[in-house]
C-alpha positions as CSV (number, residue, x, y, z in Angstrom):
1,M,19.4,15.8,2.3
2,A,19.5,12.3,2.7
3,A,19.5,10.5,-0.7
4,G,19.8,6.7,-1.3
5,F,21.6,5.2,-3.8
6,V,21.8,1.6,-5.1
7,A,24.4,0.4,-7.4
8,E,22.6,-1.1,-10.3
9,N,22.8,-5.4,-9.8
10,S,23.8,-5.4,-6.6
11,V,22.6,-7.4,-3.4
12,L,22.7,-8.2,0.1
13,A,24.9,-11.3,0.8
14,P,23.7,-13.4,3.8
15,S,25.6,-12.3,6.9
16,T,27.3,-15.3,8.6
17,G,27.3,-13.7,12.1
18,K,31.3,-14.5,12.5
19,E,32.6,-11.0,11.8
20,S,32.3,-8.1,13.5
21,Y,30.9,-5.4,11.5
22,I,31.6,-2.3,14.3
23,L,34.7,-0.8,12.6
24,P,33.4,-0.8,9.0
25,L,30.2,0.3,10.0
26,T,31.5,3.4,12.2
27,L,33.7,3.9,9.2
28,M,30.7,3.9,6.7
29,I,28.4,6.4,8.9
30,S,31.4,9.1,9.4
31,L,31.4,9.1,5.6
32,Y,27.5,9.8,5.6
33,F,28.1,12.4,8.4
34,G,30.7,14.0,5.9
35,I,28.0,13.9,3.0
36,G,25.6,15.8,4.8
37,F,28.0,18.1,5.8
38,I,29.4,19.2,2.3
39,T,25.8,19.4,1.1
40,A,24.6,21.9,3.9
41,L,27.5,24.0,3.2
42,N,26.2,25.0,-0.4
43,D,23.4,26.6,1.5
44,I,26.2,29.0,2.9
45,L,28.0,29.7,-0.4
46,V,24.5,30.9,-2.6
47,P,24.5,34.3,-0.6
48,H,28.4,34.2,-0.3
49,F,28.9,34.0,-4.1
50,K,25.6,36.3,-4.5
51,D,27.7,38.9,-2.5
52,L,31.3,38.3,-3.7
53,F,30.5,38.2,-7.5
54,H,27.2,40.6,-7.6
55,L,25.2,38.2,-8.8
56,T,21.4,37.5,-10.0
57,N,19.5,34.8,-8.0
58,V,20.1,32.8,-11.0
59,A,23.4,33.0,-11.1
60,A,23.9,32.6,-7.7
61,L,21.9,29.1,-7.5
62,L,24.3,27.7,-10.3
63,V,26.1,26.5,-6.9
64,Q,23.2,24.1,-6.5
65,F,22.8,23.4,-10.4
66,C,26.5,22.2,-10.5
67,F,26.5,20.2,-7.4
68,F,23.2,18.2,-7.8
69,G,23.5,18.3,-11.4
70,A,26.6,16.4,-11.1
71,Y,24.4,13.3,-9.3
72,F,22.2,13.4,-12.2
73,V,25.6,12.9,-15.1
74,M,27.1,10.7,-12.5
75,S,24.8,8.4,-10.8
76,I,24.6,5.7,-13.8
77,P,28.7,5.9,-14.5
78,S,29.0,5.6,-10.6
79,G,27.2,2.6,-10.7
80,W,29.1,1.1,-13.3
81,I,32.3,2.0,-11.6
82,V,31.8,0.5,-8.1
83,G,30.5,-2.6,-10.0
84,R,34.0,-2.8,-11.9
85,I,36.3,-1.9,-9.0
86,G,34.2,-2.8,-5.9
87,Y,32.8,-0.9,-2.9
88,K,35.9,-0.1,-0.9
89,R,38.1,1.1,-4.1
90,G,34.9,2.6,-5.0
91,T,34.8,4.5,-1.8
92,V,38.6,5.6,-1.8
93,A,38.3,6.7,-5.3
94,A,35.2,8.8,-4.6
95,L,37.0,10.3,-1.3
96,S,39.8,11.3,-3.3
97,V,37.7,13.0,-6.3
98,M,35.8,14.5,-3.7
99,G,39.4,16.0,-1.9
100,L,40.6,17.1,-5.5
101,G,36.7,18.9,-5.9
102,L,37.5,20.6,-2.5
103,L,41.0,21.5,-3.4
104,L,40.0,23.4,-6.2
105,F,38.7,26.3,-4.1
106,L,42.2,27.2,-3.4
107,P,42.9,28.4,-6.7
108,A,39.6,29.6,-7.5
109,S,39.8,32.0,-4.6
110,V,43.3,33.3,-5.8
111,I,41.9,34.1,-9.1
112,I,38.6,34.9,-8.1
113,F,36.7,33.2,-10.9
114,Y,33.5,32.1,-10.2
115,P,33.4,29.2,-13.2
116,L,36.2,27.9,-11.4
117,F,34.1,27.5,-7.8
118,L,31.1,26.3,-10.2
119,F,33.7,23.5,-11.3
120,A,35.2,22.4,-8.1
121,L,31.4,21.7,-7.1
122,F,30.6,19.7,-9.8
123,V,33.8,17.7,-9.1
124,V,32.6,17.4,-5.4
125,G,29.4,16.5,-6.4
126,S,30.8,13.7,-8.8
127,G,32.8,12.4,-6.3
128,L,29.8,12.4,-3.7
129,A,27.3,10.6,-5.9
130,L,30.0,7.7,-6.3
131,L,30.3,7.6,-2.6
132,Q,26.7,7.3,-2.2
133,V,26.7,4.6,-4.9
134,A,29.6,2.7,-2.9
135,V,28.5,3.3,0.6
136,N,24.7,3.3,1.3
137,P,24.1,-0.4,0.2
138,Y,27.2,-1.6,2.2
139,I,25.7,0.0,5.3
140,G,22.5,-2.0,4.7
141,A,24.5,-5.0,4.2
142,L,26.8,-4.8,7.1
143,G,24.9,-7.3,9.4
144,S,21.5,-9.2,9.1
145,P,18.7,-8.1,6.8
146,E,16.4,-7.9,9.6
147,T,18.2,-4.5,10.8
148,A,19.5,-3.4,8.0
149,S,16.5,-0.6,8.3
150,A,17.8,0.4,11.8
151,R,21.6,1.0,10.4
152,L,20.4,3.0,7.7
153,N,18.5,5.3,9.7
154,L,21.5,5.7,11.9
155,A,23.5,6.8,9.2
156,G,20.2,8.9,8.1
157,G,20.6,10.5,11.7
158,F,24.4,11.2,11.5
159,N,23.7,13.0,7.9
160,S,20.9,15.2,9.6
161,L,23.1,16.2,12.5
162,A,25.9,17.0,10.0
163,T,23.1,19.1,8.3
164,T,22.2,21.2,11.2
165,I,25.5,21.9,12.3
166,A,27.2,22.7,8.9
167,P,25.4,25.7,8.6
168,R,26.4,27.7,11.8
169,I,30.0,26.1,11.4
170,G,29.9,27.6,7.6
171,A,28.8,31.0,8.6
172,A,31.2,31.6,11.2
173,L,34.5,30.7,9.1
174,I,33.0,31.9,5.4
175,F,31.0,35.0,6.4
176,I,33.0,38.0,7.6
177,A,32.7,41.6,8.7
178,A,30.8,44.1,6.4
179,G,32.9,46.2,4.1
180,A,35.4,43.5,3.5
181,S,37.2,43.3,0.4
182,T,36.4,41.3,-2.7
183,A,39.9,39.6,-2.1
184,Q,38.9,39.1,1.7
185,L,35.3,37.7,0.8
186,A,36.9,35.4,-1.6
187,H,39.5,34.1,0.8
188,S,37.2,33.4,3.5
189,V,36.3,30.0,1.8
190,R,40.0,28.9,1.8
191,M,40.3,27.3,5.3
192,P,37.1,25.4,5.7
193,Y,37.4,23.9,2.1
194,A,41.2,23.2,2.8
195,I,40.3,21.4,6.1
196,L,37.3,19.4,4.3
197,A,39.9,18.4,1.3
198,A,42.3,17.1,4.2
199,C,39.7,15.2,5.7
200,A,38.9,13.6,2.5
201,F,42.1,12.2,1.7
202,F,42.6,11.0,5.5
203,M,39.3,9.2,5.1
204,A,40.5,7.9,1.9
205,G,43.4,6.6,3.4
206,V,41.6,4.9,6.4
207,T,39.2,3.7,4.2
208,A,41.9,1.9,2.2
209,L,44.0,0.4,5.2
210,T,40.6,-0.7,7.0
211,H,39.4,-4.2,6.2
212,L,35.7,-4.4,4.5
213,P,34.5,-7.4,4.6
214,D,32.6,-8.7,1.0
215,V,29.3,-8.6,2.2
216,I,27.6,-7.8,-1.5
217,E,27.2,-10.0,-4.1
218,K,26.5,-9.6,-7.8
219,A,22.6,-9.8,-8.9
220,P,21.5,-12.0,-11.9
221,E,21.7,-9.9,-15.3
222,R,18.4,-9.2,-16.8
223,S,18.6,-9.6,-20.2
224,A,17.5,-7.0,-22.6
225,S,13.9,-8.6,-23.6
226,D,12.7,-8.1,-20.1
227,G,11.8,-4.7,-20.8
228,S,12.0,-1.6,-18.7
229,A,11.3,-0.4,-15.3
230,W,9.7,2.8,-17.0
231,R,6.8,0.7,-18.1
232,F,5.4,1.5,-14.2
233,R,3.4,4.3,-14.3
234,H,3.5,4.7,-10.3
235,L,7.7,4.2,-10.8
236,R,7.4,7.6,-13.1
237,M,5.1,9.3,-10.7
238,G,7.5,8.6,-8.0
239,A,10.1,9.8,-10.3
240,L,8.8,13.0,-10.5
241,G,7.8,12.9,-7.0
242,I,11.5,12.4,-5.7
243,F,12.4,15.6,-8.2
244,C,10.3,17.9,-6.4
245,Y,10.8,16.4,-3.1
246,V,14.3,17.1,-3.4
247,G,14.2,20.1,-5.5
248,A,11.8,21.9,-2.6
249,E,13.8,20.9,0.2
250,V,17.4,22.5,-1.4
251,A,15.4,25.3,-2.9
252,I,14.3,26.2,0.3
253,G,17.6,25.8,2.5
254,S,19.6,27.7,-0.7
255,M,17.1,30.7,-0.5
256,L,16.7,31.0,3.1
257,I,19.3,33.2,4.0
258,N,18.4,35.7,1.5
259,Y,14.8,35.6,2.0
260,L,15.3,36.2,5.7
261,G,17.4,39.2,4.6
262,Q,14.7,41.1,3.5
263,P,13.3,44.4,5.3
264,S,10.0,42.5,5.8
265,M,11.3,39.8,7.5
266,G,13.5,41.8,10.0
267,G,16.6,42.1,7.6
268,L,19.0,39.5,9.0
269,T,22.5,39.4,8.4
270,H,23.7,36.5,6.8
271,A,25.2,35.3,10.2
272,A,22.2,35.8,11.8
273,A,20.1,34.2,8.9
274,A,22.4,30.8,9.1
275,R,21.1,29.9,12.8
276,Y,17.5,29.8,10.9
277,V,18.9,27.4,8.1
278,S,20.4,25.3,11.0
279,L,16.7,25.0,12.4
280,Y,15.2,23.9,9.3
281,W,17.9,21.2,8.6
282,G,17.7,20.4,12.7
283,G,13.8,19.9,11.9
284,A,14.7,17.5,9.4
285,M,16.8,15.7,11.8
286,V,14.4,15.7,14.6
287,G,11.5,14.3,11.9
288,R,13.7,11.6,11.0
289,F,13.7,10.0,14.6
290,I,10.2,10.9,14.7
291,G,9.3,9.0,11.4
292,S,11.5,6.1,12.5
293,V,8.8,5.6,14.7
294,V,5.8,6.4,13.2
295,L,6.3,5.2,9.7
296,R,6.1,1.7,11.8
297,R,2.2,2.2,12.8
298,I,1.3,4.2,10.0
299,R,1.2,3.7,6.0
300,A,3.7,5.3,4.0
301,E,1.1,6.8,1.6
302,R,-0.9,8.2,4.8
303,A,2.0,9.5,6.4
304,L,3.2,11.2,3.2
305,A,-0.3,12.5,2.6
306,F,-0.2,14.5,5.7
307,V,3.4,15.8,5.8
308,S,3.3,17.2,2.0
309,M,-0.4,18.9,2.9
310,A,1.4,20.6,6.1
311,A,4.3,21.7,3.9
312,L,2.4,23.0,1.3
313,L,0.1,24.9,4.0
314,L,3.6,26.2,5.6
315,V,4.6,27.5,2.5
316,A,1.4,29.4,1.5
317,I,1.9,30.9,4.8
318,A,5.2,31.9,4.1
319,V,4.2,33.6,0.9
320,Q,1.4,35.4,2.2
321,T,2.6,36.5,5.6
322,H,6.0,38.8,7.2
323,G,8.0,38.6,10.0
324,N,8.4,35.7,12.5
325,I,4.9,34.2,11.3
326,A,6.5,33.5,8.0
327,I,9.6,32.6,9.2
328,A,8.4,29.7,11.3
329,A,6.6,28.6,8.9
330,I,9.2,28.5,6.2
331,V,11.7,27.1,8.7
332,S,9.0,24.6,10.1
333,C,9.1,23.3,6.6
334,G,12.4,21.1,7.3
335,L,10.3,18.7,10.0
336,F,7.8,17.6,7.2
337,N,10.7,17.0,4.6
338,S,12.3,14.6,6.8
339,I,10.1,11.4,6.0
340,M,9.1,12.3,2.0
341,W,12.1,10.3,0.7
342,P,11.3,6.9,3.0
343,C,7.7,7.5,2.0
344,I,8.3,8.3,-1.7
345,F,11.1,5.6,-2.6
346,P,9.4,2.3,-1.4
347,L,5.9,3.2,-3.0
348,S,7.6,3.7,-6.1
349,L,9.2,0.6,-6.3
350,D,6.2,-1.3,-4.8
351,G,5.5,-4.5,-7.4
352,L,8.5,-4.0,-9.4
353,G,10.1,-7.3,-9.0
354,K,13.2,-7.9,-10.8
355,F,13.0,-4.3,-12.0
356,T,13.7,-3.1,-8.6
357,S,17.0,-2.1,-8.9
358,Q,16.9,-0.1,-12.6
359,G,14.0,1.7,-10.8
360,S,15.9,2.4,-7.8
361,G,18.4,4.1,-10.1
362,I,15.8,6.1,-11.7
363,L,14.6,7.6,-8.6
364,V,18.4,8.3,-7.4
365,A,18.9,10.5,-11.0
366,M,15.6,12.3,-10.1
367,V,17.9,13.8,-7.4
368,V,18.5,16.3,-10.0
369,G,15.7,18.3,-8.8
370,G,17.8,20.0,-6.2
371,A,19.8,21.5,-9.5
372,V,16.5,22.3,-11.6
373,V,14.1,23.7,-8.8
374,P,16.2,26.2,-7.1
375,E,17.3,27.6,-10.6
376,I,13.6,28.2,-11.5
377,Q,13.0,29.6,-8.1
378,G,15.9,32.0,-8.6
379,L,14.2,33.2,-11.9
380,L,10.9,33.8,-10.1
381,A,12.9,35.8,-7.1
382,D,14.8,38.0,-9.8
383,A,11.5,38.7,-11.4
384,F,8.8,38.9,-8.6
385,G,11.0,39.0,-5.2
386,Y,11.6,36.2,-2.8
387,Q,8.4,35.6,-1.7
388,R,6.7,35.1,-4.6
389,S,9.4,32.6,-5.7
390,F,8.2,30.5,-3.1
391,I,5.7,29.2,-5.6
392,A,8.0,27.0,-7.4
393,V,8.3,25.0,-3.9
394,L,4.3,25.3,-3.3
395,L,4.1,23.8,-6.6
396,C,6.3,20.8,-6.1
397,Y,4.4,20.0,-2.7
398,A,1.3,20.1,-4.5
399,Y,2.5,17.4,-6.8
400,I,3.9,15.3,-3.6
401,V,0.2,15.4,-2.1
402,Y,-1.1,14.2,-5.7
403,F,1.3,11.2,-5.4
404,A,0.3,10.6,-2.1
405,L,-3.3,10.7,-2.5
406,S,-3.3,9.0,-6.0
407,G,-0.1,9.0,-8.2
408,H,1.8,6.0,-5.8
409,R,-1.2,3.2,-7.0
410,N,0.6,0.7,-8.8
411,R,-1.8,0.0,-11.9
412,S,0.7,-1.9,-13.7
413,A,0.3,-5.6,-14.6
414,V,1.9,-7.8,-11.3
415,V,5.6,-8.9,-12.0
416,P,7.2,-12.3,-11.0
417,S,7.9,-13.0,-7.2
418,D,11.5,-13.6,-8.0
419,S,12.6,-10.0,-7.2
420,I,15.8,-8.4,-6.4
421,P,15.6,-7.0,-2.9
422,P,15.9,-3.5,-2.7
423,A,18.9,-1.6,-0.6
424,I,17.1,1.5,0.0
425,V,18.5,4.5,2.5
426,P,15.5,6.4,3.5
């Protein structure tokens, strides 16, 4: 999943064209790759911890709840932190927090204590929230405004590449032979997360030593009398749309391995099912590149209506069928998820003017759907089985169809044109 984050009260400074941005841009894109890699590894942790601690689906999906819940808790404080210490030091701080969270996997694997793993994931998620608040608008500012979308799309492509390969690598390192002891299962997470922690601290050092040009200026402050972005109905509808999109995308990835392990689906091992998780996220990567072309020719609401209807149909097929047809249907949802974010986000911000940055913050907070929807699906899976649990995802896509057809329309009063230009990552 690639979520876009905007620090409140920041705008892009005009590029002078006198300075090369290749090195800082490369650094920022590499961080975006790391964000995707760490996020996608959660899809491996969910079934692994379910087996290790003999958990229900609801308890196992606390992995996603703690991780994405941190985004919700930390998105607004992160904007304040970046505003206080700047984008460079904010990035260094974020990577350091991530490194500490990743290191917590080591003691958690020694004492084999699930709550400590969950706390570690919350710390990692907090670091990632701060990192995205710092990195996303900065990538957009590293060059001319006319080419900002190309840079952001390139960063999104590397993020999707990471989410594609991470499940395969994670499965190879974390899933071990059947019959392993509890200690062996717990210890299998040590090496990958120790390596990731080392990478996080290394990148913090590289960032601290790299010259990052000042390309973002403070935007004018709004007065309290200006009101709130919440008054815009289509923004409220879009916030729920982001909630549903992220929730559905994360829920499918989180449940896929256990879903494919059912006898009716071929009883795949965790390692074999992880290949389909890679295909699921790989579809999102392919869809991003297709979308970068298609969205130049087709209006966002029409594209969103098409992909959400397709995803709705595919999930319905996965709920009603078994075997290869169901597998192909649910894995193909990744392709249609790919352009939902870049469609929902700008439609929700349309016409907000000076409330754009506030509206962006509201939309970012709705990434918490990745914490809530998987938990709802976990409850349904425990009560009614894996296939029927996808009704939660079905309802999410149904709402996105509604938003595309009607909910996106701006029925609010037009605001003045002295708008704050948004820095959005699709």
